N, C-alpha and C positions, 0 to 999 in steps of 0.2 A: 345366708348369707349379709350381709349388708345391703345390698342392693337392690331393686325395687322387685318386685313377686316376679317372676318368669325370669329373671336376671335381667342381662343387657347386653346386645349387640357392640362389640365394637372393635377398632383396629388397631392390637396394640403390635410393636415393635415383637419380633420374635412370636407371632400368635403358635401357636395349636390347638388343636381341636380337643383337647380334652382327654390328652395323649403321649401316656410317656408307659409304654411296654413293648417291644419288640425282640419279642424272645425268639421267632422261627420266621421262616422264608413264609408260610402258611396266614399269617395275619396276617400278613397286607391286604387281605381279601377277608378273612370272615373277623379280624378287629370288627366291631363295632361304632368305632371312635376313628376307623377311616386311614384319610390322613389331607391335608391343605399345602395348598400352590398361590400362591404372590405372584399376579400378572403386571409386570413389566411393560406395557404398551409402549413406550417410549423414551423404552431404556434407561441411559444416564439426562437424557433430555430434560433440562427448565429452564423456567424467562428467569429466572434467581439464579443468584453466584454467593452462597450460603456460607461462612468461614467453616464450616464446619464441618458441614457435607460429608460424606465419605465416601456418595457416587459417583459424583460428578463425571470425578475423576477417571468413571470406567472407560469414559469413550476414548483410553489410552489402548485400549480391547480389540477396536473397532476398527474399523478402515476410512482413512480421512472423508472418506463421500460419502460416510453410511448415511441410511436415511431416518435411522433413527423411528420407525409408523411400523404397526406391524400385519402383517399384508391380509388380508384376506384370507389365503392361503395356511397362513399359519392361528390364523383368532377359528376359522373355523374346526379343524383339526386337535388347538387347543380348550374349547368349547367340547366337543361331542367325547376328549378325548376327557377329557377332567370327570365330570359327570356319568360315563358307563366304567370310571375303574375306583370312585366315589362307593363303597360300601355306603354307606350312613343315608337314609333317608331327606337328608339337607346337602345338598350342594353351597358352598358359599365359596361368591368369587368374591378375590380382594382384589385392585385396581388400584397400582403404584408407580411412582418414576420413580427418576425424575419428576414430571408432572403433567398425571394423564390428563390433563385437561386440554394440553396442549393440540390433542388430538379431534377435536371441538366434538360437538352431539351427534353430530351423524354418526361417527364410530364409535359412541354408546348409542344409538339407536338400533347400530347393527349388532354390538352383542346382544340387544335382548330381542331380535324375530332371530337369533342364532341359534338362540337358549328357546323361543318360545315352543316345535318341535318335541322337547323333553320334559315338558309341563305337565305333564299325567304320571310321570314315572318316577318324578323327582320332584320336592321343594328347591327351589332357584332363590336363592338372596344374594346379591350384590352392595358390596359396599368399593367406596373412593378416598381414596387417602390425596388429600390435595392441600396444596398453597391457600389455596381462596383465593388469589390474585384476580384471578380468568371467570371467576362465577359472574351470573348475570342474572335475572329475571327467567328468562328463558333457559338456564340452566337451573337454577332449581323447581322451576314447573315440573323439568325432569324429571328430577332425581324423586321428589315429594310424587308424581307419578307412580314411576315404578317402585317408588320402597326403597331405594339408596340410603345406607345410613355411608355419613358423610364423615370424615376424621379430619379435619382444621386444622393447621400444622400453626401453631401461637406458640408465643416463650411467656408471656406477660405483660406486662405493662411498655408502651412504647420504648421505656431507653433502653428497660431490657429484651426488646425485642431487635430493636435494630442493632445492636452492638453485635450478632452473629448473619441476620437473618438482612440481607442487601443484594438488590438487583444487581445486574448488568451495568450498571452505570457505576453503583456503587454508594444509591443513595436508598434510603431505608425502605420498609413494604409494610409498615406495619398499618400504614390508611389503608393500602390496597384489601390486605387479610381483614381489618374488619368491617370490611364494605363485604366483602365475602362473608362474613359471621352474618351482620344484618340480613345479609337476602337469606339465608341459615335458615333466618332465627322468623324471620315476614312471612316464608313462605313454608312452614313449622316440617319441614326439612329436618331425619332425624339423625345429629353429630356430635361429634364429643370435640374434646382439643385434645392435640398430643405437641404435650411444653417439653421443649429438651432445658434438657439443667447442664450451662457449660458450665466452665471456671465461674466467671462472675455472677455469673446467673443464683449459682448453690447461695452466694450469701445475702439472696434479698428472701427468704422465702417467704414471709407472711404478706411481704410487697402481691409478690406473683402470684400468694392465694387469691388475697381480697381483689386483685384485679378479676380474677375471676369468679368471682363469685358476683361482683358489682358486676360484671357483665350479661349472667347470667349463665357460665358457662354448671353446667350440671355433672357432668362425665370428662372428669383428668384423666390421662395418662403424664408420669413423669416419667422420663429418656435419663439418664444421665450421660455426658457427651463422652467417651472415652475414645483413641487413634495413637495408636505409638506412628512415630516416624519412621518413615518407610528403612528397612533392608536392603544389602542387594539385592534380593529375590527382584522384590516389587519394582526396586526403581530400574531395575535391570527390560522391567517390560512397560517403563515410561509412568510409575505414578509414584505421590507423593505419600501415604501411608501403610502399611504394611498389611500383607495377607495374615490371618488367621493366625495364632500362636499355636508351637506346636506340645504338644501337652507331654511328647515322650522323650525329650530333651530341654535344658534350661537353654531358654530364651535369652539369643547376646543383646539383641536390643531391644530397650526396658524405656529406654527415652519416648514418651508420650509430648504428643499438640499440646502450644499451651493455651489453647481451649477446652484442654479434658480438665474434667470436672475434680476436684481435690478428694481422696475417696471418703476423706473425716466431712468432709462440707457435705461431702453428700447425705450422709447418713443425718450432719444436724439439720440439715435443708428438710429430709423429709421429716424429721422429729419434731419439727414445731410448728410443720404446718401439719401434723396428729393430732401435737395435743394441741392447736385451736379444734380441726374436724372433731375431733372423738367428744369433745364437750358440746359440742353447738350444733354440728352440720350431719350426725350419723344419718340415713334416711333418707336427707335431702340433697346436698354429694358426694356424689359418685365418684371414687379416687381410685383406680385403676391396683395402683401398686399395695395399695389398704387392702380390698379386694381378696391379690392375692396372697396375700400376710393371713388373714382368716381362714380364707379356703386353706392355706397347709396347716393352718392349728388345729382345725378339726380334724384334716386326715385327710383331705381329698386332695387326689390327686393335679398338680398345675396345671390350670390354664396355657400358660408362656411356657415356650423350649424354655428359656433363658432361667425359671427357678424349676424345670423339672428334670430329673435322673438324667435323662437321656433324651436322645433329640435325635432329627434325620427324615422326619416323617413332612416335616413343611419347610419343601424346594420353593426355587424360584425361577420361573419363566421369564424372557428376554424376549425384547420383540422381533428377533429373527425367531424365535421358536429354540433356541438353547436351553438348555436346564438345568440346572445349578442345585446342587446340594442345600446352599440354605441361605436370605437376603446378606450378610456377610460375606460370603464363600465364591464372590460370581469373579476365577479364575484360573486359568484353566487348568489344574490341576482339579478342580473341583468340578467340574464338568458330566452331566452325567448321558448325556445323549439328548437328542436333539423332536421334538413330539411332534414332527413331519414323519420321523423313520422310527425311534420309537415310541414303546405303550408308558405311558406314564408310572404305572405299577411296578414296572419292570423298572425305571430307571430308579422309582423311590430305594426299590430290590438289592438295587448294587450301592444305595449310596450307606444300605444298613450292612450288608455285607460287606462294605471295605472297611468299614469298619468306622465312618463320622457317626457321630452321634450316643453307639454304644459304647466310646471310646473315653465320654465326659463324666462317665460315672465309673471305671473300670482307672481310667487316671485320674480319682481322687488321691492326695497326695493323706495323708496320714494328719494332719493339721484339721485339714475339712471331716474324714471321716471322723474324728474326736469332737467336734466342736456341736454346742449346745445349741447351734439354731442350723442346723443344717439339712432337717426338715424342710425349713423354708427355702433355703438358700440354692442346695442342693447344685454347690459348687460354683453357678453364674456363668456366662456365654463363655464357649472354649476358646471364643477369639482372644477373649481380654482375661483369659489369665498363662497372664506371661512374669507376673511375678519368683519368685520363691519362699518355703515357709521357712520362720526359725528354725525348724529339721531340716534349711539346704533342699527341701525337695523341689522338681517345679511343680509347674503348673497350676500356682494360687491364685484370688481373680483378683486384678488390679483392685476392685473395689471390697475388697472382702471384709479391710476396717467402718467401713462406713457401712455395710450389709451390716455387721454382725451388729456396730451399734443400736443400728435400727430395731431391726427383727428384736434382741434383749431387751430394749426399751418399750418393745408396743408388746410385753406377752401377760405382761397382766391383765391389759385391757383385751386381747385374744382372749383369755380365761373368763373371762366377766361374759361377753359378747357370746362367746360358745355356751355359757350356764343359760343363759336369755333364752338360747334360740331350742337348746334340749329341752327345758320343760314349755316352747312355745310360744314363748314371748321375744318383738324382734327387739333385732341387737337393737336399736335404736334406744332403750332402755340402758343404755349406761350410758348415758347423759344425765341422767336421774344416778344411776349410783354413783357414779361422780360426788357428786353433791352430798347425799350424806348412806347412809346406811338400805340397801337395797330389801325388802321383805320380799318373796318370791311363793307364791303359795302356789301347791303342784297342786295338777287339779284331779 
């Protein structure tokens, strides 16, 4: 891969622990790739009010007096249940929200305390996805001491970031986030940047990328923002955005929110940054989207569920212990059980048996099955497969045009990097190859 030796810990949205095969019930226990849980200890509670957030509105699914704090009982059950259910030697805890730092450091000290008795049986890691606004020296000292990997949400320079990411009073959050990033850097906390690409953001790719380079961001993930306006079912439970698409029939509601990225513009955004990166930054700046694409070209299974052929093992646990099939599927129809009364591996089996995840592959329209970039795209996230193909088939991903444009554009570079790696050379030598003919001497 183009990344550092040994890989890099990151917190992509739609993470899957290198697993894309789900044939039988027994494989949940025998498959060495295991399962993955995203924990939301504050549920949808957040101190910001980002315009494009799809999670804050999930408050409508809970009682008006909901506390939005994971109790010690739920925390105990989750930590013990996750570790005992995970067949792999490494258990990766990912804490997201909402905004998890609202719980304070003591909550996370309790996490470490509850994990300690299991340290002899498993290698336990912790990751935290945060908007960065509440980070302090004390927080960063704690995160560094306990080797937390931190993902910080930052969309780019101030005028881009503050366009969508504002606080409850309508003020931009850029200054607070940058202060948090500086603290992470000051204390040597391992971190990466999660940048959401909304409609207007996509028009300024190099402004975004150059900003991140100037600010010392070495690990970056670009997440496209796509949400449909609520259909009748979603409106019925008090939501403004639509639930995941049905792949079995044509979607009637295809209108997207005004801030959703335009498909072709998202492809152009990635291409412009890739052209800059492949000439100057391979091996020094690690863009997860580009890593995943090279991974697919080499023939490895996708490390993220959005580009895996199936999904279903990466579940989410809410603050009250309820477990859902996916971060994008926190809706009543996707509830699998509760950690206080159900075993985690049984809930994942239920998700797989019900067809969630498997249908991602079996419902691929002909347009996708015949596509030149199917191996890299795999149809994309089922939530956003709500458009129709030129053959009038349902189940085409909203970003199909952008994905295809990007994956086709970078094939020549991925081919060159694959040849370099096959010959024991670093992928970064592709920068020399672009400048002129590169002679590779076989060992």
